[in-house]
VOGU-3710 file (C-alpha; in Angstrom, 3 decimals, decimal comma):
1> msaswewksl> 82,663/101,198/65,539  83,844/97,646/64,836  81,137/94,724/64,988  83,105/92,825/67,993  82,873/96,211/69,896  78,942/96,815/69,032  77,934/93,557/70,228  79,119/94,567/73,310  77,224/98,019/73,692  74,319/96,267/72,525
11> hsrtprrsea> 74,902/93,289/74,763  74,691/95,651/77,907  71,360/96,910/76,895  69,785/93,387/76,131  67,694/92,324/79,055  67,673/88,797/78,405  70,762/86,375/78,622  69,775/84,067/76,081  69,008/86,934/73,375  72,347/88,727/74,110
21> ynlflilieh> 74,397/85,299/73,675  72,644/84,351/70,504  73,660/87,822/69,327  77,386/87,221/70,481  77,299/84,001/68,365  75,995/86,040/65,445  78,724/88,771/65,928  81,593/86,958/66,426  81,386/84,659/63,586  81,015/87,818/61,113
31> sawfevanvr> 83,917/89,788/62,807  86,420/87,304/63,905  88,433/89,836/65,510  90,471/87,120/67,250  91,784/85,703/64,184  95,453/86,170/63,813  96,707/86,089/60,251  99,965/85,020/60,730  99,202/82,088/63,274  101,367/79,505/61,573
41> dvaspallly> 104,072/81,394/63,528  102,413/81,032/67,018  103,025/77,957/68,824  100,319/76,741/70,987  98,975/76,503/73,623  99,380/80,497/73,604  98,039/83,649/75,191  97,188/86,263/72,809  96,754/89,875/73,899  95,393/92,715/71,907
51> pdriaenirr> 96,849/95,980/72,816  94,059/98,013/70,860  91,123/96,373/73,276  93,607/96,905/76,241  93,674/100,441/75,709  90,093/100,823/75,252  89,437/98,818/78,558  91,813/101,349/80,242  89,990/104,605/78,519  86,465/102,944/80,067
61> mvriagdagk> 88,060/102,213/83,388  89,248/106,207/83,787  85,537/107,301/82,000  83,724/105,262/84,910  86,172/106,376/87,578  85,632/110,062/86,347  89,143/110,651/87,142  92,513/108,648/86,672  93,148/109,812/90,260  90,546/107,686/91,550
71> lrphlkthkl> 91,891/104,408/90,249  94,473/102,202/92,114  93,845/99,165/89,609  94,994/95,425/90,549  97,966/94,274/88,861  97,216/90,485/89,404  95,203/90,103/86,279  98,017/90,657/84,027  101,280/90,862/85,529  102,768/93,257/82,668
81> aevvrmqsea> 105,067/96,100/82,912  103,661/96,645/79,412  100,240/97,221/80,546  101,418/99,225/83,518  103,000/101,600/81,396  99,530/102,165/79,031  97,655/102,690/82,268  100,386/105,368/83,565  100,073/106,837/79,992  96,515/107,459/80,636
91> gikkfkcati> 97,075/109,361/83,726  96,990/106,253/86,582  99,708/106,508/88,958  98,624/104,261/91,600  98,628/100,646/91,521  97,850/97,660/93,975  99,325/94,029/93,838  99,482/90,864/95,721  103,001/89,898/95,418  106,490/91,240/95,910
101> aeaemaagag> 107,204/90,086/92,609  104,204/92,093/91,114  105,468/95,047/93,387  108,982/94,957/91,604  107,814/94,965/88,265  105,641/98,007/88,769  108,368/99,829/90,405  110,661/98,540/87,674  108,044/100,132/85,170  108,295/103,649/86,896
111> tpdvllaypa> 105,190/103,443/89,207  105,344/106,150/91,654  102,958/104,414/94,098  102,414/100,854/94,886  100,225/99,294/97,443  100,986/95,415/98,662  97,447/94,565/99,508  98,174/90,740/100,570  99,836/90,121/104,069  103,326/90,570/104,413
121> vgpnvgrlfa> 104,487/87,944/106,960  107,743/85,803/107,084  110,704/86,747/105,022  108,118/88,838/102,953  108,622/91,580/105,502  112,433/91,820/104,845  111,667/91,524/101,181  109,324/94,642/101,326  112,037/96,600/103,114  114,373/95,732/100,626
131> lsrkfpatkf> 112,269/96,612/97,843  111,717/100,350/99,615  115,389/100,749/99,585  115,950/99,320/95,876  113,394/101,591/94,158  113,481/105,012/96,155  111,485/106,878/93,634  108,326/104,569/94,335  106,370/105,113/97,460  105,401/101,457/98,708
141> scvadnapai> 102,828/101,046/101,274  101,230/97,773/102,809  98,396/96,219/104,755  98,095/94,519/108,018  95,149/93,123/110,251  96,741/91,775/113,499  99,176/93,207/116,080  102,161/90,748/115,271  101,917/91,787/111,795  102,310/95,399/112,881
151> ealskafgtg> 105,119/94,318/115,350  106,767/92,849/112,366  106,561/95,766/109,966  107,781/98,162/112,734  110,882/96,251/113,622  111,868/95,973/109,743  111,012/99,579/109,256  111,397/101,420/112,340  115,204/99,759/112,867  116,099/99,904/109,258
161> ggaievlldi> 115,928/103,574/108,768  113,165/103,480/106,620  109,292/104,350/106,796  105,986/102,895/105,166  102,320/103,439/105,169  100,257/100,718/106,618  96,796/100,459/105,732  94,507/98,649/108,198  92,755/95,778/106,333  88,957/95,760/106,950
171> dcgqhrtgia> 86,752/92,566/106,753  83,417/93,779/105,396  82,074/90,511/104,967  84,444/88,376/103,063  85,731/86,637/105,888  89,226/85,963/104,206  91,731/88,530/105,873  90,811/92,050/107,596  89,513/92,794/110,790  85,957/93,902/111,593
181> pgpnaeelyr> 85,454/97,639/112,155  85,178/98,541/115,803  86,916/99,012/118,813  89,749/96,383/118,259  90,150/97,931/114,748  90,625/101,314/116,015  93,152/99,801/118,660  95,233/98,233/115,823  94,917/101,692/114,058  96,128/103,318/117,036
191> sisaspglrp> 99,149/100,894/117,170  100,012/101,661/113,652  100,128/105,529/114,414  102,189/104,909/117,238  104,586/102,541/115,735  107,964/103,516/114,938  108,615/103,055/110,880  104,788/103,088/110,217  102,579/105,596/109,214  98,981/105,045/109,238
201> gglhvydghi> 97,879/105,157/105,631  94,052/104,499/105,821  91,551/101,845/105,228  91,755/98,650/102,648  88,305/97,138/102,211  87,929/94,363/99,650  84,618/93,272/99,013  85,033/90,102/96,765  82,124/88,352/98,348  79,852/90,777/96,474
211> qepdlaarta> 78,834/89,008/93,319  75,131/89,722/92,670  74,561/89,810/88,993  71,512/92,171/89,151  72,907/95,636/89,570  70,178/96,991/91,898  70,443/93,910/94,385  74,549/94,115/94,077  74,311/98,188/95,075  72,163/97,390/98,034
221> qcdaafaavk> 74,644/94,613/99,166  77,666/96,884/98,618  75,817/99,796/100,533  75,059/97,130/103,625  78,725/96,079/103,604  80,019/99,451/103,766  77,775/101,154/106,110  80,151/99,898/109,058  82,936/100,802/106,995  81,859/104,509/106,579
231> afhrrlsdag> 80,954/104,750/110,178  84,468/103,349/111,249  86,082/105,982/109,120  84,224/108,763/110,734  85,233/107,366/114,085  88,806/107,363/113,349  88,833/110,816/111,810  86,559/112,417/114,590  89,422/110,698/117,123  91,972/113,022/115,381
241> lpvprvvagg> 93,854/110,010/113,647  94,441/110,401/109,831  92,849/108,390/107,568  94,378/109,290/103,935  92,908/106,947/101,840  89,919/104,266/101,564  91,129/101,662/99,167  87,896/99,775/98,156  86,621/97,087/96,163  87,320/94,757/93,374
251> tptfplharn> 85,733/94,820/89,902  82,097/94,061/90,365  81,736/96,950/92,656  84,223/99,237/90,848  81,341/101,668/89,588  79,548/101,555/92,790  82,563/103,019/94,815  83,477/105,397/92,043  80,552/107,177/93,162  82,160/108,075/96,265
261> gdfecspgtt> 84,660/110,744/96,059  86,757/109,743/98,833  87,504/106,126/97,612  90,009/104,844/95,655  89,009/101,980/93,199  90,901/98,737/92,460  89,466/96,801/89,505  91,730/94,265/88,071  89,962/91,944/85,685  88,615/94,917/83,624
271> vlwdfsysdk> 91,790/95,570/81,707  91,699/92,210/80,109  88,076/90,764/81,038  86,879/87,180/80,847  83,489/85,418/80,161  82,982/84,582/83,621  82,546/88,462/84,538  80,778/89,370/81,055  78,440/86,666/81,636  77,711/87,601/84,869
281> fndldflhaa> 77,682/91,370/84,848  75,540/92,806/82,377  76,548/96,555/83,240  80,054/96,330/83,239  80,876/97,133/79,581  84,620/95,833/78,727  86,030/94,144/75,939  87,902/90,759/75,767  91,436/91,471/75,242  93,096/87,927/76,066
291> vvltrvvskp> 92,391/84,801/74,241  93,979/81,310/74,600  95,193/79,968/71,078  95,006/75,876/71,010  95,384/73,383/68,166  93,864/70,189/67,535  96,218/67,198/68,152  93,914/64,332/67,594  90,551/63,296/66,620  89,326/60,371/69,088
301> dagrlcldvg> 86,262/59,960/67,223  83,733/61,356/64,868  82,186/63,751/67,381  85,352/64,577/69,276  88,448/66,870/69,168  91,404/66,552/71,483  93,053/69,950/72,231  96,651/71,318/73,529  94,943/73,375/76,113  95,194/71,494/79,498
311> hkaiaaenph> 95,421/72,246/82,844  98,750/73,848/82,603  97,413/76,452/79,546  93,964/77,386/80,917  92,840/77,930/84,475  91,283/74,856/85,979  89,900/75,848/89,394  86,210/76,493/87,859  83,841/73,871/86,419  83,537/73,541/82,673
321> prirflnlpg> 83,396/75,269/80,196  86,753/76,920/81,549  87,441/77,796/78,055  84,813/79,390/75,636  85,750/78,819/71,970  85,117/81,938/69,685  85,256/80,156/66,444  83,637/76,686/68,059  80,572/77,836/70,000  78,759/75,076/71,998
331> asavshseeh> 81,629/72,655/72,005  81,450/70,821/75,311  84,110/69,353/77,493  84,501/65,592/77,887  87,804/65,272/79,777  90,552/67,863/80,754  94,424/66,765/82,144  97,389/68,497/82,279  97,960/68,792/78,438  94,847/67,935/76,968
341> lvvetarage> 91,029/68,908/76,624  88,876/66,681/74,693  85,668/68,412/73,587  82,420/67,109/71,849  80,990/68,856/69,117  78,811/68,373/65,982  81,054/70,385/63,812  84,211/67,976/64,708  84,237/67,075/60,655  84,964/70,425/60,218
351> favgdclygl> 88,436/70,271/61,783  91,519/68,597/60,930  94,870/67,974/62,999  96,711/71,363/63,277  93,691/73,556/62,985  93,702/76,229/65,293  90,726/77,366/67,877  90,355/80,573/69,866  89,008/80,390/73,417  88,066/83,014/76,208
361> prhvcptval> 89,084/81,838/79,626  86,439/81,887/82,103  89,107/83,003/84,679  91,813/85,383/83,190  93,844/86,134/85,922  95,331/82,664/86,725  95,447/82,113/83,197  97,761/84,561/82,778  99,903/83,232/85,413  100,269/80,375/83,391
371> yseaavvrng> 102,362/81,713/80,796  106,100/83,176/80,790  104,899/85,145/77,752  102,148/86,478/75,847  102,026/86,915/71,989  100,823/90,397/70,977  98,354/90,818/68,211  98,494/94,170/66,523  96,249/94,956/63,152  95,404/91,122/62,925
381> rageywrita> 99,346/89,771/63,243  101,119/88,558/66,066  104,582/90,385/65,628  105,961/90,522/69,211  106,194/89,013/72,862  105,857/90,595/75,994  107,231/88,830/79,255  104,794/88,103/81,746  107,777/88,900/84,453  105,387/89,042/87,597
391> rerrltv> 104,078/85,526/87,406  107,563/84,872/89,069  107,431/84,368/92,671  110,934/86,422/92,611  112,449/88,599/90,574  115,379/90,392/92,281  114,294/90,912/95,849
//
């Protein structure tokens, strides 16, 4: 086992964050798994992906789920056909996405089952129908939480000669999309069942509001949030309505839902990981597989470095640190703009203009979306590039 992988296993058993982080600093200084031998050939800022680590994360996802058939991972994190194929080779055949472009990318990669888990409204209803016609080998499904949306889907698929499964989007506490389980939700589910061109596909329940770091407390919150969902599921079944599946949760609650044999689990961040989740969830044992490469472009004064990793290169919706440097721990952000990040560090004198820094993103999903391609690092060298096709709003449909 390499040092960089061993640190994570030790970290998951370490009760105190400060001790875990100190161990992290020691091990990364000796392992340098992230360094690229031919970095002079890679223009910065760049997104670096490490396929061996991605493959290991996929293996761990399947292990936690207990069966690849229980997984319906979200594509929004990576947006890559290559990663979809890696997951498919591991036995994962069902996927979840947020955009028509992501759905098209997945279908183009040969995925047999794709759920659009974002409300299809306006022209996207017609685009979804067109997508189902263009890729007949892929089974598409979608979500809805209101009568007008159901009517629009029925009009498109009922009169267009197609059919699509619609999952009722359930609000279990996040209050973003979805309808609370109860009589109104049952009425909507019945309308899906009765609408031309539509078939009831079950329930979609995302619990992104559950972010409790402590596993016991997170488990209690998850159980409380899903008590009404399970009761609603029984109510529909007792009424003779088919409920083929419940697509449940995101990354933080993934291991909790994996214990329920009737649920399909939808982790997303697990495939690449980021330091926001690795800091917060000690029980989730995944490897960092995405790194942002940046270079020193200027040295404003003796204690500062200016880097080419601005808002356009690292997700900027969170407070600092938005990037954690693997080979410059402890650097603190002074200013951040479109093209520049100025950091303060006592080690500024060790770096010259043109030197490289490697950083983990705080939030990997929107960071990936900032890049049109990723440099793929195998055996310490960057030798190919993967196009991040699904970062686009439209591919062909």
